[in-house]
N, C-alpha and C positions, 0 to 999 in steps of 0.2 A: 333857773339854770342850776344844775348840780355841779359843785366844785370838783375839779380834777386835780389829783395829787400825783404828779409825775413819778415820784419814787414808787408809789403803790401800783401804778400802771405797769412799770417795768420789773417790779420785784419777781413775779412768777417767771418771767423770761430769763432773768438773771439766774434765779435758782435752778432753772432747767438748762442753763448754759445754751440758750437759744441764740441763733444768729439773726433771726428775723421774727416779726410779729405782724399779725393782721388785727387791727383794732375794729371793734364792732360796738355800736350802741343803738338804742332805740329812741324814737321820737313818739311819745305817747299820743301826740296829736294826730299821728298817722302820716304826716307830711314828711317825705323822705328827702326833701331839699335841704342841703346844708345851710345852717345859719352862719352869720359872720363869726360868731363865737366858735362854732364847729370848725371853721376854716382856720381861725387863729390857734385854737388848741391843737389841731392837727399839725400845723407848722411847728409849734413848740415841741410837741411830742416827737416829730420827725427829727428836729434838731437835737433833742436830748438823746434819741436813739443813735444818732451819728456819734455823739460823744461816747456813748456806752458801747459802741460797736454792734448795735442791734438795729437792723434795717426795718423801718416801718414800710411794709410792702403795700398795704392798703388800709383805708379806714372806710368801713361800710356803715351806712345808716339804715336801720330797719324801720319800716312803718307799715301802715295798714295796706296789706296786699302787695308789698314790694320792697325794694331796697335801692339805695344809691351808693355807688362806689366812687369815692373821691378820686381815686386813681383814674378810673375810666373817664371821668368828666374833666380830667386835667388839673385837679387841685391838690395833688399830692407832691408832685415833683418840683413845683415852683419854689424858688427861694425868695 
């Protein structure tokens, strides 16, 4: 698992004065299903975005031949 540093994730959005972001990362294994860690990190990033006034619109996982949208499968809006 690669560490995620919340300030580094939001820094480009803050510098661009963005009001929202779409997060994207890949799974080298090719499996686009979100791991428990993916879900936890997404919730933490969503919460941080709320504090910063930057909406996390979606988090997409890219894998071999496809992708999974956490928003589409209902894992983004839950608190």
